[in-house]
Structures are given as C-alpha cells and as structure tokens.
PDB file of N, H, CA, C and O in Angstrom:
ATOM      1  N   UNK A   1      57.390 -72.562   9.464  1.00  0.00           N
ATOM      2  CA  UNK A   1      56.190 -72.382   8.797  1.00  0.00           C
ATOM      3  C   UNK A   1      56.181 -72.281   7.021  1.00  0.00           C
ATOM      4  O   UNK A   1      57.097 -71.945   6.271  1.00  0.00           O
ATOM      5  N   UNK A   2      54.981 -72.649   6.747  1.00  0.00           N
ATOM      6  H   UNK A   2      54.237 -72.923   7.356  1.00  0.00           H
ATOM      7  CA  UNK A   2      54.910 -73.209   5.296  1.00  0.00           C
ATOM      8  C   UNK A   2      54.835 -71.426   4.299  1.00  0.00           C
ATOM      9  O   UNK A   2      54.445 -70.346   4.742  1.00  0.00           O
ATOM     10  N   UNK A   3      55.298 -71.710   3.088  1.00  0.00           N
ATOM     11  H   UNK A   3      55.615 -72.588   2.728  1.00  0.00           H
ATOM     12  CA  UNK A   3      55.082 -70.237   2.400  1.00  0.00           C
ATOM     13  C   UNK A   3      53.644 -70.008   2.395  1.00  0.00           C
ATOM     14  O   UNK A   3      53.331 -68.820   2.470  1.00  0.00           O
ATOM     15  N   UNK A   4      52.465 -71.050   2.310  1.00  0.00           N
ATOM     16  H   UNK A   4      52.719 -72.015   2.249  1.00  0.00           H
ATOM     17  CA  UNK A   4      51.242 -70.608   2.376  1.00  0.00           C
ATOM     18  C   UNK A   4      50.965 -69.819   3.705  1.00  0.00           C
ATOM     19  O   UNK A   4      50.529 -68.668   3.711  1.00  0.00           O
ATOM     20  N   UNK A   5      51.220 -70.450   4.682  1.00  0.00           N
ATOM     21  H   UNK A   5      51.574 -71.386   4.677  1.00  0.00           H
ATOM     22  CA  UNK A   5      51.190 -69.909   5.986  1.00  0.00           C
ATOM     23  C   UNK A   5      51.701 -68.485   6.316  1.00  0.00           C
ATOM     24  O   UNK A   5      51.151 -67.814   7.189  1.00  0.00           O
ATOM     25  N   UNK A   6      52.748 -68.040   5.615  1.00  0.00           N
ATOM     26  H   UNK A   6      53.195 -68.585   4.906  1.00  0.00           H
ATOM     27  CA  UNK A   6      54.026 -66.983   5.751  1.00  0.00           C
ATOM     28  C   UNK A   6      52.774 -66.045   4.759  1.00  0.00           C
ATOM     29  O   UNK A   6      52.308 -65.007   5.228  1.00  0.00           O
ATOM     30  N   UNK A   7      52.413 -66.472   3.622  1.00  0.00           N
ATOM     31  H   UNK A   7      52.792 -67.316   3.242  1.00  0.00           H
ATOM     32  CA  UNK A   7      51.619 -65.503   2.703  1.00  0.00           C
ATOM     33  C   UNK A   7      50.098 -65.041   3.325  1.00  0.00           C
ATOM     34  O   UNK A   7      49.603 -63.958   3.013  1.00  0.00           O
ATOM     35  N   UNK A   8      49.486 -65.908   4.157  1.00  0.00           N
ATOM     36  H   UNK A   8      49.888 -66.788   4.411  1.00  0.00           H
ATOM     37  CA  UNK A   8      48.351 -65.675   4.847  1.00  0.00           C
ATOM     38  C   UNK A   8      48.574 -64.708   5.995  1.00  0.00           C
ATOM     39  O   UNK A   8      47.674 -63.909   6.254  1.00  0.00           O
ATOM     40  N   UNK A   9      49.894 -64.711   6.832  1.00  0.00           N
ATOM     41  H   UNK A   9      50.625 -65.360   6.621  1.00  0.00           H
ATOM     42  CA  UNK A   9      49.956 -63.824   7.681  1.00  0.00           C
ATOM     43  C   UNK A   9      50.435 -62.617   7.190  1.00  0.00           C
ATOM     44  O   UNK A   9      50.129 -61.658   7.897  1.00  0.00           O
ATOM     45  N   UNK A  10      51.166 -62.332   6.087  1.00  0.00           N
ATOM     46  H   UNK A  10      51.415 -63.111   5.512  1.00  0.00           H
ATOM     47  CA  UNK A  10      51.343 -61.347   5.538  1.00  0.00           C
ATOM     48  C   UNK A  10      50.433 -60.371   5.207  1.00  0.00           C
ATOM     49  O   UNK A  10      50.420 -59.177   5.505  1.00  0.00           O
ATOM     50  N   UNK A  11      49.202 -61.443   4.148  1.00  0.00           N
ATOM     51  H   UNK A  11      49.213 -62.414   3.906  1.00  0.00           H
ATOM     52  CA  UNK A  11      48.166 -60.705   3.799  1.00  0.00           C
ATOM     53  C   UNK A  11      47.421 -60.133   4.825  1.00  0.00           C
ATOM     54  O   UNK A  11      46.904 -59.035   4.619  1.00  0.00           O
ATOM     55  N   UNK A  12      47.255 -60.781   6.066  1.00  0.00           N
ATOM     56  H   UNK A  12      47.674 -61.673   6.233  1.00  0.00           H
ATOM     57  CA  UNK A  12      46.506 -60.345   7.051  1.00  0.00           C
ATOM     58  C   UNK A  12      47.260 -59.103   7.553  1.00  0.00           C
ATOM     59  O   UNK A  12      46.656 -58.032   7.606  1.00  0.00           O
ATOM     60  N   UNK A  13      48.400 -59.180   7.882  1.00  0.00           N
ATOM     61  H   UNK A  13      48.890 -60.050   7.839  1.00  0.00           H
ATOM     62  CA  UNK A  13      48.877 -58.014   8.545  1.00  0.00           C
ATOM     63  C   UNK A  13      48.789 -56.474   7.369  1.00  0.00           C
ATOM     64  O   UNK A  13      48.421 -55.326   7.621  1.00  0.00           O
ATOM     65  N   UNK A  14      49.278 -57.065   6.127  1.00  0.00           N
ATOM     66  H   UNK A  14      49.577 -57.997   5.922  1.00  0.00           H
ATOM     67  CA  UNK A  14      49.211 -55.906   5.108  1.00  0.00           C
ATOM     68  C   UNK A  14      48.060 -55.731   3.853  1.00  0.00           C
ATOM     69  O   UNK A  14      47.953 -54.847   3.004  1.00  0.00           O
ATOM     70  N   UNK A  15      47.407 -56.714   4.055  1.00  0.00           N
ATOM     71  H   UNK A  15      47.493 -57.433   4.745  1.00  0.00           H
ATOM     72  CA  UNK A  15      46.230 -56.501   3.347  1.00  0.00           C
ATOM     73  C   UNK A  15      46.567 -56.895   1.761  1.00  0.00           C
ATOM     74  O   UNK A  15      45.657 -56.820   0.936  1.00  0.00           O
ATOM     75  N   UNK A  16      48.125 -57.386   1.298  1.00  0.00           N
ATOM     76  H   UNK A  16      48.865 -57.447   1.969  1.00  0.00           H
ATOM     77  CA  UNK A  16      48.385 -57.675  -0.428  1.00  0.00           C
ATOM     78  C   UNK A  16      49.538 -58.508   0.188  1.00  0.00           C
ATOM     79  O   UNK A  16      49.618 -58.722   1.397  1.00  0.00           O
ATOM     80  N   UNK A  17      50.418 -58.960  -0.723  1.00  0.00           N
ATOM     81  H   UNK A  17      50.353 -58.786  -1.706  1.00  0.00           H
ATOM     82  CA  UNK A  17      51.781 -59.243  -0.707  1.00  0.00           C
ATOM     83  C   UNK A  17      52.518 -59.170  -1.778  1.00  0.00           C
ATOM     84  O   UNK A  17      51.890 -59.452  -2.798  1.00  0.00           O
ATOM     85  N   UNK A  18      53.755 -58.863  -1.955  1.00  0.00           N
ATOM     86  H   UNK A  18      54.265 -58.634  -1.126  1.00  0.00           H
ATOM     87  CA  UNK A  18      54.391 -58.877  -2.802  1.00  0.00           C
ATOM     88  C   UNK A  18      54.427 -59.592  -4.320  1.00  0.00           C
ATOM     89  O   UNK A  18      54.198 -60.788  -4.139  1.00  0.00           O
ATOM     90  N   UNK A  19      54.560 -59.412  -5.263  1.00  0.00           N
ATOM     91  H   UNK A  19      54.746 -58.440  -5.410  1.00  0.00           H
ATOM     92  CA  UNK A  19      54.354 -60.145  -6.505  1.00  0.00           C
ATOM     93  C   UNK A  19      55.531 -61.240  -6.571  1.00  0.00           C
ATOM     94  O   UNK A  19      56.749 -61.063  -6.530  1.00  0.00           O
ATOM     95  N   UNK A  20      54.772 -62.446  -6.688  1.00  0.00           N
ATOM     96  H   UNK A  20      53.783 -62.590  -6.722  1.00  0.00           H
ATOM     97  CA  UNK A  20      55.624 -63.896  -6.826  1.00  0.00           C
ATOM     98  C   UNK A  20      55.768 -64.258  -8.254  1.00  0.00           C
ATOM     99  O   UNK A  20      56.576 -65.137  -8.553  1.00  0.00           O
ATOM    100  N   UNK A  21      55.036 -63.643  -9.200  1.00  0.00           N
ATOM    101  H   UNK A  21      54.380 -62.929  -8.957  1.00  0.00           H
ATOM    102  CA  UNK A  21      54.835 -64.185 -10.821  1.00  0.00           C
ATOM    103  C   UNK A  21      56.270 -64.214 -11.126  1.00  0.00           C
ATOM    104  O   UNK A  21      57.032 -63.294 -10.827  1.00  0.00           O
ATOM    105  N   UNK A  22      56.662 -65.412 -11.796  1.00  0.00           N
ATOM    106  H   UNK A  22      56.044 -66.159 -12.039  1.00  0.00           H
ATOM    107  CA  UNK A  22      57.946 -65.179 -12.419  1.00  0.00           C
ATOM    108  C   UNK A  22      59.262 -65.822 -11.473  1.00  0.00           C
ATOM    109  O   UNK A  22      60.360 -66.149 -11.923  1.00  0.00           O
ATOM    110  N   UNK A  23      58.870 -65.888 -10.224  1.00  0.00           N
ATOM    111  H   UNK A  23      57.978 -65.622  -9.859  1.00  0.00           H
ATOM    112  CA  UNK A  23      59.892 -66.293  -9.523  1.00  0.00           C
ATOM    113  C   UNK A  23      59.762 -67.970  -9.320  1.00  0.00           C
ATOM    114  O   UNK A  23      58.655 -68.496  -9.210  1.00  0.00           O
ATOM    115  N   UNK A  24      60.897 -68.669  -9.287  1.00  0.00           N
ATOM    116  H   UNK A  24      61.796 -68.241  -9.377  1.00  0.00           H
ATOM    117  CA  UNK A  24      60.931 -70.136  -9.368  1.00  0.00           C
ATOM    118  C   UNK A  24      60.292 -70.740  -7.951  1.00  0.00           C
ATOM    119  O   UNK A  24      60.870 -70.427  -6.911  1.00  0.00           O
ATOM    120  N   UNK A  25      59.473 -71.336  -7.902  1.00  0.00           N
ATOM    121  H   UNK A  25      59.003 -71.591  -8.747  1.00  0.00           H
ATOM    122  CA  UNK A  25      58.763 -71.766  -6.699  1.00  0.00           C
ATOM    123  C   UNK A  25      59.829 -72.825  -6.102  1.00  0.00           C
ATOM    124  O   UNK A  25      59.482 -73.166  -4.972  1.00  0.00           O
ATOM    125  N   UNK A  26      60.630 -73.240  -6.389  1.00  0.00           N
ATOM    126  H   UNK A  26      60.912 -72.963  -7.307  1.00  0.00           H
ATOM    127  CA  UNK A  26      61.624 -74.082  -5.440  1.00  0.00           C
ATOM    128  C   UNK A  26      62.199 -72.700  -4.709  1.00  0.00           C
ATOM    129  O   UNK A  26      62.301 -72.832  -3.489  1.00  0.00           O
ATOM    130  N   UNK A  27      62.460 -71.839  -5.055  1.00  0.00           N
ATOM    131  H   UNK A  27      62.377 -71.732  -6.046  1.00  0.00           H
ATOM    132  CA  UNK A  27      63.295 -70.432  -4.429  1.00  0.00           C
ATOM    133  C   UNK A  27      62.201 -69.738  -3.322  1.00  0.00           C
ATOM    134  O   UNK A  27      62.542 -69.234  -2.252  1.00  0.00           O
ATOM    135  N   UNK A  28      60.680 -69.840  -3.879  1.00  0.00           N
ATOM    136  H   UNK A  28      60.403 -70.250  -4.748  1.00  0.00           H
ATOM    137  CA  UNK A  28      60.057 -69.162  -2.997  1.00  0.00           C
ATOM    138  C   UNK A  28      59.631 -70.195  -1.916  1.00  0.00           C
ATOM    139  O   UNK A  28      59.239 -69.661  -0.879  1.00  0.00           O
ATOM    140  N   UNK A  29      59.619 -71.440  -1.923  1.00  0.00           N
ATOM    141  H   UNK A  29      59.937 -71.874  -2.765  1.00  0.00           H
ATOM    142  CA  UNK A  29      59.209 -72.201  -0.774  1.00  0.00           C
ATOM    143  C   UNK A  29      60.707 -72.239   0.235  1.00  0.00           C
ATOM    144  O   UNK A  29      60.655 -72.351   1.460  1.00  0.00           O
ATOM    145  N   UNK A  30      61.471 -72.172  -0.225  1.00  0.00           N
ATOM    146  H   UNK A  30      61.514 -72.081  -1.220  1.00  0.00           H
ATOM    147  CA  UNK A  30      63.006 -72.258   0.669  1.00  0.00           C
ATOM    148  C   UNK A  30      63.163 -70.885   1.511  1.00  0.00           C
ATOM    149  O   UNK A  30      63.515 -70.678   2.672  1.00  0.00           O
ATOM    150  N   UNK A  31      62.722 -69.949   0.357  1.00  0.00           N
ATOM    151  H   UNK A  31      62.436 -70.117  -0.586  1.00  0.00           H
ATOM    152  CA  UNK A  31      63.109 -68.555   1.251  1.00  0.00           C
ATOM    153  C   UNK A  31      62.272 -67.246   1.645  1.00  0.00           C
ATOM    154  O   UNK A  31      62.588 -66.274   2.331  1.00  0.00           O
ATOM    155  N   UNK A  32      60.905 -67.621   0.856  1.00  0.00           N
ATOM    156  H   UNK A  32      60.649 -68.411   0.299  1.00  0.00           H
ATOM    157  CA  UNK A  32      59.832 -66.719   1.131  1.00  0.00           C
ATOM    158  C   UNK A  32      59.344 -66.621   2.385  1.00  0.00           C
ATOM    159  O   UNK A  32      59.190 -65.561   2.992  1.00  0.00           O
ATOM    160  N   UNK A  33      59.083 -67.754   2.808  1.00  0.00           N
ATOM    161  H   UNK A  33      59.208 -68.615   2.315  1.00  0.00           H
ATOM    162  CA  UNK A  33      58.729 -67.800   4.489  1.00  0.00           C
ATOM    163  C   UNK A  33      59.462 -67.047   5.473  1.00  0.00           C
ATOM    164  O   UNK A  33      58.896 -66.386   6.343  1.00  0.00           O
ATOM    165  N   UNK A  34      60.849 -67.143   5.338  1.00  0.00           N
ATOM    166  H   UNK A  34      61.309 -67.680   4.630  1.00  0.00           H
ATOM    167  CA  UNK A  34      61.485 -66.310   6.393  1.00  0.00           C
ATOM    168  C   UNK A  34      61.464 -64.704   5.967  1.00  0.00           C
ATOM    169  O   UNK A  34      61.611 -63.890   6.878  1.00  0.00           O
ATOM    170  N   UNK A  35      61.306 -64.281   4.760  1.00  0.00           N
ATOM    171  H   UNK A  35      61.187 -64.942   4.020  1.00  0.00           H
ATOM    172  CA  UNK A  35      61.423 -63.180   4.059  1.00  0.00           C
ATOM    173  C   UNK A  35      60.244 -62.505   4.778  1.00  0.00           C
ATOM    174  O   UNK A  35      60.363 -61.538   5.530  1.00  0.00           O
ATOM    175  N   UNK A  36      58.899 -63.225   4.411  1.00  0.00           N
ATOM    176  H   UNK A  36      58.802 -64.011   3.800  1.00  0.00           H
ATOM    177  CA  UNK A  36      57.582 -62.312   4.783  1.00  0.00           C
ATOM    178  C   UNK A  36      57.424 -62.621   6.126  1.00  0.00           C
ATOM    179  O   UNK A  36      56.712 -61.785   6.683  1.00  0.00           O
ATOM    180  N   UNK A  37      57.800 -63.467   6.828  1.00  0.00           N
ATOM    181  H   UNK A  37      58.379 -64.146   6.376  1.00  0.00           H
ATOM    182  CA  UNK A  37      57.483 -63.718   8.243  1.00  0.00           C
ATOM    183  C   UNK A  37      58.415 -62.309   8.969  1.00  0.00           C
ATOM    184  O   UNK A  37      58.030 -61.412   9.720  1.00  0.00           O
ATOM    185  N   UNK A  38      59.691 -62.578   8.402  1.00  0.00           N
ATOM    186  H   UNK A  38      60.004 -63.307   7.793  1.00  0.00           H
ATOM    187  CA  UNK A  38      60.309 -61.274   9.046  1.00  0.00           C
ATOM    188  C   UNK A  38      59.765 -59.838   8.836  1.00  0.00           C
ATOM    189  O   UNK A  38      59.946 -58.987   9.707  1.00  0.00           O
ATOM    190  N   UNK A  39      59.167 -59.588   7.802  1.00  0.00           N
ATOM    191  H   UNK A  39      59.020 -60.279   7.095  1.00  0.00           H
ATOM    192  CA  UNK A  39      58.412 -58.580   7.449  1.00  0.00           C
ATOM    193  C   UNK A  39      57.207 -58.055   8.277  1.00  0.00           C
ATOM    194  O   UNK A  39      56.977 -56.904   8.647  1.00  0.00           O
ATOM    195  N   UNK A  40      56.476 -59.230   8.476  1.00  0.00           N
ATOM    196  H   UNK A  40      56.663 -60.165   8.174  1.00  0.00           H
ATOM    197  CA  UNK A  40      55.491 -59.353   9.235  1.00  0.00           C
ATOM    198  C   UNK A  40      55.761 -58.808  10.965  1.00  0.00           C
ATOM    199  O   UNK A  40      55.050 -58.050  11.624  1.00  0.00           O
ATOM    200  N   UNK A  41      57.101 -59.536  11.388  1.00  0.00           N
ATOM    201  H   UNK A  41      57.679 -60.152  10.852  1.00  0.00           H
ATOM    202  CA  UNK A  41      57.570 -59.144  12.511  1.00  0.00           C
ATOM    203  C   UNK A  41      58.011 -57.984  12.970  1.00  0.00           C
ATOM    204  O   UNK A  41      58.009 -57.610  14.143  1.00  0.00           O
ATOM    205  N   UNK A  42      58.511 -57.236  11.731  1.00  0.00           N
ATOM    206  H   UNK A  42      58.513 -57.540  10.779  1.00  0.00           H
ATOM    207  CA  UNK A  42      58.984 -56.241  11.772  1.00  0.00           C
ATOM    208  C   UNK A  42      58.174 -54.836  11.600  1.00  0.00           C
ATOM    209  O   UNK A  42      58.608 -53.693  11.748  1.00  0.00           O
ATOM    210  N   UNK A  43      56.756 -55.303  11.215  1.00  0.00           N
ATOM    211  H   UNK A  43      56.403 -56.231  11.096  1.00  0.00           H
ATOM    212  CA  UNK A  43      55.875 -54.443  10.708  1.00  0.00           C
ATOM    213  C   UNK A  43      55.821 -53.586   9.804  1.00  0.00           C
ATOM    214  O   UNK A  43      55.014 -52.656   9.784  1.00  0.00           O
ATOM    215  N   UNK A  44      56.582 -53.788   9.057  1.00  0.00           N
ATOM    216  H   UNK A  44      57.238 -54.544   9.074  1.00  0.00           H
ATOM    217  CA  UNK A  44      57.165 -53.226   7.377  1.00  0.00           C
ATOM    218  C   UNK A  44      56.763 -53.865   6.293  1.00  0.00           C
ATOM    219  O   UNK A  44      57.215 -54.999   6.131  1.00  0.00           O
ATOM    220  N   UNK A  45      56.084 -53.467   5.564  1.00  0.00           N
ATOM    221  H   UNK A  45      55.718 -52.546   5.696  1.00  0.00           H
ATOM    222  CA  UNK A  45      55.742 -54.283   4.271  1.00  0.00           C
ATOM    223  C   UNK A  45      56.935 -54.216   3.252  1.00  0.00           C
ATOM    224  O   UNK A  45      57.787 -53.333   3.352  1.00  0.00           O
ATOM    225  N   UNK A  46      56.970 -55.123   2.320  1.00  0.00           N
ATOM    226  H   UNK A  46      56.278 -55.840   2.240  1.00  0.00           H
ATOM    227  CA  UNK A  46      57.788 -55.317   1.402  1.00  0.00           C
ATOM    228  C   UNK A  46      57.391 -54.877  -0.237  1.00  0.00           C
ATOM    229  O   UNK A  46      56.498 -55.443  -0.868  1.00  0.00           O
ATOM    230  N   UNK A  47      58.204 -53.802  -0.761  1.00  0.00           N
ATOM    231  H   UNK A  47      58.929 -53.342  -0.248  1.00  0.00           H
ATOM    232  CA  UNK A  47      58.074 -53.820  -1.979  1.00  0.00           C
ATOM    233  C   UNK A  47      58.274 -55.100  -3.083  1.00  0.00           C
ATOM    234  O   UNK A  47      58.705 -56.189  -2.701  1.00  0.00           O
ATOM    235  N   UNK A  48      58.014 -54.910  -4.090  1.00  0.00           N
ATOM    236  H   UNK A  48      57.664 -54.026  -4.401  1.00  0.00           H
ATOM    237  CA  UNK A  48      58.313 -56.069  -4.802  1.00  0.00           C
ATOM    238  C   UNK A  48      59.759 -56.112  -5.138  1.00  0.00           C
ATOM    239  O   UNK A  48      60.387 -57.165  -5.256  1.00  0.00           O
ATOM    240  N   UNK A  49      60.149 -55.187  -5.253  1.00  0.00           N
ATOM    241  H   UNK A  49      59.639 -54.333  -5.157  1.00  0.00           H
ATOM    242  CA  UNK A  49      61.998 -55.446  -5.540  1.00  0.00           C
ATOM    243  C   UNK A  49      62.808 -55.540  -4.051  1.00  0.00           C
ATOM    244  O   UNK A  49      63.981 -55.912  -4.042  1.00  0.00           O
ATOM    245  N   UNK A  50      62.170 -55.211  -2.903  1.00  0.00           N
ATOM    246  H   UNK A  50      61.217 -54.909  -2.910  1.00  0.00           H
ATOM    247  CA  UNK A  50      62.810 -55.626  -1.706  1.00  0.00           C
ATOM    248  C   UNK A  50      62.169 -57.388  -1.640  1.00  0.00           C
ATOM    249  O   UNK A  50      62.868 -58.076  -0.896  1.00  0.00           O
ATOM    250  N   UNK A  51      61.569 -57.779  -1.972  1.00  0.00           N
ATOM    251  H   UNK A  51      61.001 -57.220  -2.576  1.00  0.00           H
ATOM    252  CA  UNK A  51      61.313 -59.148  -1.653  1.00  0.00           C
ATOM    253  C   UNK A  51      61.949 -59.545  -2.591  1.00  0.00           C
ATOM    254  O   UNK A  51      62.526 -60.538  -2.148  1.00  0.00           O
ATOM    255  N   UNK A  52      62.263 -59.402  -3.752  1.00  0.00           N
ATOM    256  H   UNK A  52      61.794 -58.595  -4.111  1.00  0.00           H
ATOM    257  CA  UNK A  52      62.895 -60.152  -4.836  1.00  0.00           C
ATOM    258  C   UNK A  52      64.477 -60.187  -4.357  1.00  0.00           C
ATOM    259  O   UNK A  52      65.108 -61.243  -4.412  1.00  0.00           O
ATOM    260  N   UNK A  53      65.011 -59.087  -3.933  1.00  0.00           N
ATOM    261  H   UNK A  53      64.498 -58.230  -3.888  1.00  0.00           H
ATOM    262  CA  UNK A  53      66.166 -58.850  -3.514  1.00  0.00           C
ATOM    263  C   UNK A  53      66.686 -59.763  -2.270  1.00  0.00           C
ATOM    264  O   UNK A  53      67.870 -60.043  -2.079  1.00  0.00           O
ATOM    265  N   UNK A  54      65.768 -60.111  -1.589  1.00  0.00           N
ATOM    266  H   UNK A  54      64.807 -59.884  -1.745  1.00  0.00           H
ATOM    267  CA  UNK A  54      65.775 -60.827  -0.227  1.00  0.00           C
ATOM    268  C   UNK A  54      65.955 -62.048  -0.666  1.00  0.00           C
ATOM    269  O   UNK A  54      66.866 -62.690  -0.144  1.00  0.00           O
ATOM    270  N   UNK A  55      65.050 -62.755  -1.849  1.00  0.00           N
ATOM    271  H   UNK A  55      64.310 -62.234  -2.273  1.00  0.00           H
ATOM    272  CA  UNK A  55      65.103 -63.875  -2.360  1.00  0.00           C
ATOM    273  C   UNK A  55      66.512 -64.170  -3.213  1.00  0.00           C
ATOM    274  O   UNK A  55      66.842 -65.284  -3.620  1.00  0.00           O
ATOM    275  N   UNK A  56      67.144 -63.143  -3.366  1.00  0.00           N
ATOM    276  H   UNK A  56      66.876 -62.238  -3.036  1.00  0.00           H
ATOM    277  CA  UNK A  56      68.529 -63.142  -4.201  1.00  0.00           C
ATOM    278  C   UNK A  56      68.057 -62.834  -5.676  1.00  0.00           C
ATOM    279  O   UNK A  56      68.675 -63.597  -6.419  1.00  0.00           O
ATOM    280  N   UNK A  57      67.409 -62.212  -6.224  1.00  0.00           N
ATOM    281  H   UNK A  57      66.907 -61.593  -5.621  1.00  0.00           H
ATOM    282  CA  UNK A  57      67.122 -62.143  -7.537  1.00  0.00           C
ATOM    283  C   UNK A  57      67.506 -60.327  -7.813  1.00  0.00           C
ATOM    284  O   UNK A  57      67.858 -59.492  -6.980  1.00  0.00           O
ATOM    285  N   UNK A  58      67.296 -60.187  -9.144  1.00  0.00           N
ATOM    286  H   UNK A  58      67.010 -60.866  -9.821  1.00  0.00           H
ATOM    287  CA  UNK A  58      67.659 -58.671  -9.389  1.00  0.00           C
ATOM    288  C   UNK A  58      66.054 -58.362  -9.482  1.00  0.00           C
ATOM    289  O   UNK A  58      65.153 -59.099  -9.883  1.00  0.00           O
ATOM    290  N   UNK A  59      65.999 -57.024  -8.976  1.00  0.00           N
ATOM    291  H   UNK A  59      66.731 -56.425  -8.650  1.00  0.00           H
ATOM    292  CA  UNK A  59      64.518 -56.201  -9.383  1.00  0.00           C
ATOM    293  C   UNK A  59      64.348 -56.072 -10.790  1.00  0.00           C
ATOM    294  O   UNK A  59      65.188 -55.831 -11.657  1.00  0.00           O
ATOM    295  N   UNK A  60      62.789 -56.329 -10.899  1.00  0.00           N
ATOM    296  H   UNK A  60      62.106 -56.525 -10.195  1.00  0.00           H
ATOM    297  CA  UNK A  60      62.358 -56.253 -12.225  1.00  0.00           C
ATOM    298  C   UNK A  60      62.677 -55.006 -12.936  1.00  0.00           C
ATOM    299  O   UNK A  60      62.781 -54.019 -12.208  1.00  0.00           O
ATOM    300  N   UNK A  61      62.875 -54.811 -14.334  1.00  0.00           N
ATOM    301  H   UNK A  61      62.791 -55.613 -14.926  1.00  0.00           H
ATOM    302  CA  UNK A  61      63.261 -53.469 -14.837  1.00  0.00           C
ATOM    303  C   UNK A  61      61.810 -52.584 -14.806  1.00  0.00           C
ATOM    304  O   UNK A  61      60.632 -52.933 -14.739  1.00  0.00           O
ATOM    305  N   UNK A  62      62.473 -51.292 -14.884  1.00  0.00           N
ATOM    306  H   UNK A  62      63.431 -51.009 -14.938  1.00  0.00           H
ATOM    307  CA  UNK A  62      61.194 -50.354 -14.811  1.00  0.00           C
ATOM    308  C   UNK A  62      60.023 -50.546 -15.900  1.00  0.00           C
ATOM    309  O   UNK A  62      60.380 -50.540 -17.078  1.00  0.00           O
ATOM    310  N   UNK A  63      58.837 -50.693 -15.650  1.00  0.00           N
ATOM    311  H   UNK A  63      58.547 -50.697 -14.693  1.00  0.00           H
ATOM    312  CA  UNK A  63      58.024 -50.754 -16.707  1.00  0.00           C
ATOM    313  C   UNK A  63      57.818 -52.127 -16.920  1.00  0.00           C
ATOM    314  O   UNK A  63      57.191 -52.426 -17.936  1.00  0.00           O
ATOM    315  N   UNK A  64      58.240 -53.096 -16.126  1.00  0.00           N
ATOM    316  H   UNK A  64      58.749 -52.854 -15.301  1.00  0.00           H
ATOM    317  CA  UNK A  64      57.753 -54.589 -16.500  1.00  0.00           C
ATOM    318  C   UNK A  64      56.406 -54.933 -16.049  1.00  0.00           C
ATOM    319  O   UNK A  64      55.935 -54.474 -15.008  1.00  0.00           O
ATOM    320  N   UNK A  65      55.962 -55.503 -16.597  1.00  0.00           N
ATOM    321  H   UNK A  65      56.344 -55.876 -17.442  1.00  0.00           H
ATOM    322  CA  UNK A  65      54.783 -56.045 -16.084  1.00  0.00           C
ATOM    323  C   UNK A  65      54.586 -57.119 -15.024  1.00  0.00           C
ATOM    324  O   UNK A  65      55.054 -58.246 -15.182  1.00  0.00           O
ATOM    325  N   UNK A  66      53.821 -56.733 -13.829  1.00  0.00           N
ATOM    326  H   UNK A  66      53.441 -55.818 -13.700  1.00  0.00           H
ATOM    327  CA  UNK A  66      53.707 -57.510 -12.442  1.00  0.00           C
ATOM    328  C   UNK A  66      52.633 -58.104 -12.414  1.00  0.00           C
ATOM    329  O   UNK A  66      52.325 -58.777 -11.430  1.00  0.00           O
TER     330      UNK A  66
END
C-alpha cells in the first residue's frame, strides 16, 4: 500500500489524518503506510504524538504549531 492509499483509507475511516507537517517524506513513505493501515484495521485513530512515536520521532513540544 502506498502512502497516498493509506492516507485515503485512514481519512475515510476517521475523517482526518495525523499531522505530517515537518516529518521527512522518506520516513513517511517508508513507515507511514503500515502505521496508518494498522490504525484503520484496529479501528482506533492515532493522535499526532502516537503517529510521530510510531515513526520513531519525538512528539512535538506542547504548544507547538501543527
């Protein structure tokens, strides 16, 4: 599944997607589809912080722009 397909499936299920601004595209392409697909299959939307942790990144500091 491509990143675009995973985003579309996630958006159809939950109405929105986690914020991806500032995340390196290479990382999104490599790990994003699996993370988003797993959330769709589990039926549980991800917070932005959960998505970032799934990508191996630190959550954004409180009050950071998203």
